[in-house]
C-alpha positions as CSV (number, residue, x, y, z in Angstrom):
1,M,10.4,-21.0,3.5
2,N,10.7,-17.3,2.9
3,R,12.1,-15.0,5.6
4,A,8.6,-14.4,6.9
5,G,8.3,-18.1,7.8
6,C,6.0,-19.4,5.1
7,K,6.4,-22.0,2.3
8,M,6.6,-19.4,-0.5
9,E,9.2,-18.4,-3.0
10,I,9.2,-15.0,-4.7
11,P,10.6,-15.5,-8.2
12,A,12.9,-13.3,-10.2
13,L,11.1,-11.8,-13.2
14,S,13.5,-13.4,-15.7
15,A,12.6,-16.9,-14.3
16,M,9.1,-16.8,-15.8
17,F,10.2,-17.9,-19.2
18,H,9.7,-21.6,-20.0
19,P,12.9,-23.6,-20.0
20,E,12.7,-24.4,-23.7
21,T,12.4,-20.7,-24.6
22,A,14.5,-19.1,-21.9
23,E,17.0,-16.5,-22.9
24,S,20.1,-15.4,-21.1
25,E,19.9,-12.1,-19.3
26,T,20.9,-10.0,-22.4
27,T,19.7,-6.7,-23.7
28,S,17.2,-8.6,-25.8
29,T,15.7,-10.3,-22.8
30,R,15.4,-7.1,-20.8
31,H,13.7,-5.5,-23.9
32,V,11.2,-8.4,-23.9
33,W,10.4,-7.8,-20.2
34,K,10.0,-4.1,-20.6
35,Y,7.3,-4.7,-23.2
36,Y,5.9,-8.0,-22.0
37,S,2.1,-8.2,-22.6
38,I,-0.8,-10.1,-21.1
39,N,-1.3,-11.8,-24.4
40,S,2.3,-13.2,-24.5
41,L,2.0,-14.5,-21.0
42,S,-1.3,-16.3,-21.7
43,A,0.3,-17.8,-24.8
44,R,3.0,-19.3,-22.6
45,S,0.4,-20.8,-20.2
46,P,-1.1,-24.0,-21.6
47,G,-4.7,-24.4,-20.6
48,L,-5.3,-20.7,-19.9
49,P,-7.4,-18.5,-22.2
50,R,-5.5,-16.0,-24.4
51,A,-5.8,-12.5,-23.1
52,R,-7.3,-9.5,-24.9
53,P,-5.1,-6.7,-23.6
54,S,-7.4,-3.9,-24.9
55,G,-7.3,-1.1,-22.3
56,A,-4.7,-2.7,-20.2
57,T,-2.2,-0.1,-18.8
58,A,1.5,-0.4,-17.9
59,P,0.8,-1.2,-14.2
60,L,-1.5,-4.1,-15.1
61,L,1.0,-5.4,-17.6
62,R,3.9,-5.2,-15.1
63,A,1.7,-7.1,-12.6
64,T,1.0,-9.8,-15.1
65,S,4.7,-10.3,-15.9
66,S,5.5,-10.9,-12.2
67,F,4.1,-14.5,-12.4
68,R,6.4,-17.3,-13.6
69,Q,5.9,-20.9,-14.7
70,T,6.6,-22.4,-11.3
71,D,3.9,-20.2,-9.7
72,R,1.3,-21.3,-12.2
73,Q,-0.7,-24.4,-11.4
74,Q,-2.5,-25.9,-14.3
75,P,-6.2,-25.7,-13.8
76,E,-7.5,-29.0,-12.6
77,T,-9.9,-30.7,-15.1
78,L,-12.4,-33.3,-14.0
79,D,-10.1,-36.2,-14.6
80,S,-6.7,-34.7,-13.6
81,S,-4.8,-34.9,-10.4
82,E,-5.7,-32.7,-7.4
83,T,-2.7,-30.4,-8.0
84,G,-2.7,-30.2,-11.7
85,A,1.0,-30.4,-11.3
86,G,3.1,-30.2,-14.5
87,Q,6.6,-29.3,-15.6
88,G,8.0,-26.8,-13.1
89,S,5.1,-26.8,-10.7
90,E,5.1,-27.8,-7.1
91,I,3.6,-31.3,-6.5
92,A,1.3,-31.4,-3.5
93,P,1.5,-34.3,-1.1
94,E,-0.5,-37.5,-1.5
95,S,-3.0,-36.4,1.2
96,L,-4.0,-33.3,-0.8
97,R,-4.2,-35.1,-4.2
98,R,-6.6,-37.8,-2.8
99,R,-9.1,-35.3,-1.4
100,P,-12.5,-35.6,-3.2
101,R,-13.6,-32.9,-5.6
102,S,-16.4,-31.9,-3.3
103,T,-13.8,-30.5,-1.0
104,R,-12.3,-28.2,-3.7
105,A,-13.1,-24.5,-4.1
106,A,-11.8,-21.6,-6.1
107,V,-11.6,-17.9,-5.5
108,L,-11.1,-15.1,-8.0
109,I,-8.4,-12.5,-7.3
110,C,-9.6,-9.8,-9.7
111,L,-7.0,-7.0,-10.1
112,F,-7.6,-3.7,-11.8
113,E,-6.0,-0.2,-11.8
114,G,-7.2,2.7,-9.7
115,G,-10.8,2.7,-8.4
116,S,-12.8,4.0,-5.5
117,G,-10.7,5.5,-2.7
118,G,-8.7,7.8,-5.0
119,G,-6.5,5.1,-6.4
120,G,-4.6,6.5,-9.4
121,E,-2.3,5.1,-12.1
122,G,-0.1,2.4,-10.7
123,D,-2.4,1.6,-7.7
124,L,-3.4,-2.0,-8.3
125,R,-6.6,-2.9,-6.5
126,V,-8.5,-6.1,-5.8
127,L,-12.2,-6.8,-5.7
128,L,-13.6,-8.0,-2.3
129,T,-16.9,-8.8,-0.9
130,K,-18.6,-8.8,2.5
131,R,-20.6,-12.0,2.9
132,A,-24.3,-11.8,3.7
133,S,-25.1,-11.9,7.5
134,T,-27.7,-14.6,6.7
135,L,-25.2,-17.2,5.5
136,S,-24.6,-20.2,7.7
137,A,-20.8,-20.2,7.0
138,H,-18.7,-17.2,7.9
139,P,-21.5,-14.6,7.9
140,G,-20.5,-11.0,7.5
141,E,-16.9,-11.8,6.8
142,V,-14.8,-10.3,4.0
143,S,-13.9,-12.8,1.3
144,L,-12.8,-13.0,-2.3
145,P,-15.5,-13.9,-4.8
146,G,-15.6,-17.7,-5.1
147,G,-17.0,-21.0,-3.8
148,K,-17.0,-24.7,-4.1
149,R,-16.6,-26.6,-7.3
150,E,-19.8,-27.8,-9.0
151,E,-20.3,-30.8,-11.2
152,G,-20.7,-28.6,-14.3
153,D,-17.4,-26.7,-13.8
154,A,-14.7,-27.7,-16.3
155,D,-11.9,-26.6,-14.0
156,D,-10.9,-24.2,-11.2
157,I,-11.0,-21.2,-13.5
158,A,-14.6,-22.1,-14.5
159,T,-15.5,-22.3,-10.8
160,A,-14.0,-18.9,-9.9
161,L,-15.5,-17.1,-12.9
162,R,-19.0,-18.7,-12.3
163,E,-19.0,-17.8,-8.6
164,A,-17.9,-14.2,-9.4
165,K,-20.7,-13.8,-11.8
166,E,-23.3,-15.3,-9.4
167,E,-22.1,-13.3,-6.4
168,I,-21.1,-9.9,-7.8
169,G,-22.4,-9.8,-11.4
170,L,-18.9,-9.9,-12.9
171,D,-19.2,-11.0,-16.6
172,P,-16.4,-13.6,-17.3
173,S,-15.7,-12.0,-20.6
174,L,-14.4,-8.9,-18.8
175,V,-11.8,-10.9,-16.9
176,E,-8.5,-12.1,-18.4
177,V,-7.2,-15.0,-16.3
178,V,-3.4,-14.9,-16.2
179,T,-2.5,-17.5,-13.6
180,V,-3.6,-20.1,-11.1
181,L,-1.6,-20.1,-7.8
182,Q,-0.6,-22.9,-5.5
183,P,-3.7,-24.1,-3.6
184,F,-4.3,-23.4,0.1
185,V,-5.9,-26.0,2.4
186,T,-8.2,-25.1,5.3
187,K,-8.4,-26.7,8.7
188,I,-11.3,-28.9,7.6
189,G,-9.6,-30.0,4.4
190,I,-11.1,-27.7,1.8
191,T,-8.6,-27.1,-1.0
192,V,-8.9,-23.4,-2.1
193,V,-7.4,-22.5,-5.5
194,P,-6.6,-18.8,-6.1
195,V,-7.3,-17.8,-9.7
196,V,-5.8,-14.5,-10.7
197,G,-7.5,-12.3,-13.3
198,I,-7.1,-8.9,-14.8
199,L,-10.0,-6.5,-15.2
200,A,-8.5,-4.2,-17.8
201,D,-11.6,-2.0,-18.4
202,K,-13.1,-1.4,-14.9
203,N,-15.7,1.0,-16.4
204,A,-17.3,-2.0,-18.2
205,Y,-18.1,-3.7,-14.9
206,H,-21.3,-2.7,-13.2
207,P,-21.3,-4.3,-9.7
208,A,-24.5,-6.2,-8.8
209,T,-24.6,-8.0,-5.5
210,N,-26.5,-11.2,-5.0
211,P,-28.2,-10.4,-1.7
212,A,-28.5,-14.0,-0.7
213,E,-24.7,-14.3,-0.6
214,V,-23.2,-10.8,-0.6
215,E,-23.9,-7.7,1.5
216,A,-21.4,-5.4,-0.1
217,I,-18.7,-5.1,-2.8
218,F,-15.6,-3.0,-2.3
219,N,-12.0,-2.9,-3.4
220,A,-8.7,-2.4,-1.6
221,P,-5.1,-1.7,-2.8
222,L,-3.2,-4.9,-3.3
223,E,0.0,-3.5,-1.9
224,M,-1.5,-2.9,1.6
225,F,-1.1,-6.6,2.3
226,L,2.7,-6.2,2.3
227,H,2.6,-3.3,4.8
228,D,2.6,-3.4,8.6
229,E,0.2,-0.4,8.9
230,N,-3.4,-1.2,9.7
231,R,-2.4,-4.8,10.5
232,R,-2.5,-6.8,13.7
233,A,-1.9,-10.4,14.4
234,E,-2.7,-13.0,17.0
235,E,-1.0,-16.3,17.7
236,R,-3.0,-19.4,17.1
237,E,-2.2,-23.1,17.5
238,W,-3.5,-26.1,15.5
239,M,-2.2,-29.7,16.2
240,G,1.0,-28.3,17.8
241,D,1.7,-25.8,15.0
242,K,1.8,-22.2,16.2
243,Y,1.0,-19.6,13.6
244,L,-0.1,-16.0,13.2
245,L,-3.6,-15.0,12.1
246,H,-3.3,-11.6,10.3
247,R,-6.0,-9.0,10.3
248,F,-6.0,-5.9,8.0
249,D,-8.3,-3.0,8.6
250,Y,-9.5,-1.1,5.6
251,Q,-11.6,2.1,5.6
252,T,-13.7,3.2,2.6
253,A,-15.6,6.5,2.4
254,D,-18.4,5.2,4.6
255,K,-17.5,1.7,5.9
256,K,-14.7,-0.1,7.7
257,Y,-13.8,-3.7,6.8
258,E,-11.6,-6.3,8.4
259,I,-9.7,-8.7,6.1
260,F,-8.3,-11.7,7.9
261,A,-7.4,-15.4,8.0
262,L,-7.3,-17.3,4.7
263,T,-8.4,-14.3,2.6
264,A,-5.6,-12.2,4.0
265,G,-3.1,-15.0,3.5
266,I,-4.0,-15.4,-0.2
267,L,-3.7,-11.7,-0.8
268,I,-0.3,-11.6,1.0
269,R,0.8,-14.3,-1.3
270,T,-0.5,-12.5,-4.4
271,A,1.0,-9.2,-3.4
272,S,4.4,-10.7,-2.7
273,V,4.5,-12.2,-6.3
274,V,3.2,-9.0,-8.0
275,Y,5.5,-6.6,-6.1
276,Q,8.4,-9.0,-6.0
277,R,9.1,-8.7,-2.3
278,P,8.1,-10.4,1.0
279,P,5.8,-8.6,3.5
280,A,7.3,-6.2,5.9
281,F,6.2,-8.4,8.8
282,A,6.8,-11.9,10.1
283,E,4.1,-14.0,8.4
284,R,4.3,-17.4,10.1
285,C,1.4,-18.9,8.2
286,P,-0.1,-22.2,9.3
287,K,1.5,-25.4,8.0
288,F,-1.8,-26.9,7.0
289,W,-2.3,-24.2,4.4
290,H,0.3,-26.0,2.2
291,S,0.2,-29.5,3.7
């Protein structure tokens, strides 16, 4: 548990090295961290594609180096366990591992530097969508690009990238996947896997909404999910477990969005790892998220 009341550990940056290649905290190690690149991180992540850091700036590289081995879940292939647990990863309980693949989904946390809203250098932002009002599930709500696993998807990364292309026209070749975070589990038993990717060249991406699924595409600063401003929370209860449902308000030039529930929880988790600190508020996330 972190001090905010959730099952989450925020790692020290030096802990991200694999045990077999770890160095002591020497001048040499600090030098490695200072110049750590997306490419070297991907090389240390078996199963993840090697990154092509062309155009990546210092803030993106620093964000990438905030993830360590115990935060990276191996992407689940069709014949692997539900958690994809490997050396140094957290093993999910038997109830989660036994869930059928039809109840598994993945979302893409696509990070880039700057963007609409006046974000400058060092302002890491995340792509978000407002779901179409005609959808039967969660119409009009803000979400991350993503959806349920399909039979042709090789793993969780493939699911997240495919869904992002279908929903918002994001070409997978533009995204450098750097980590797969610990899954979240919804009330109805859907396992949601957060896949973190870097969009180094945001000018190469030309947003294109799929009107059947997405009403709008926007982006928000990642760090806002650690701040208490523009946030409110309400207490909920599920099977005797009392928790807080967080809601973040975000205003663009012409629209106001509300980011809440699981989407907010995933972004709180991501921001905590990237910025190496817990949120400025009591989180009290539901136990079933990591049951």
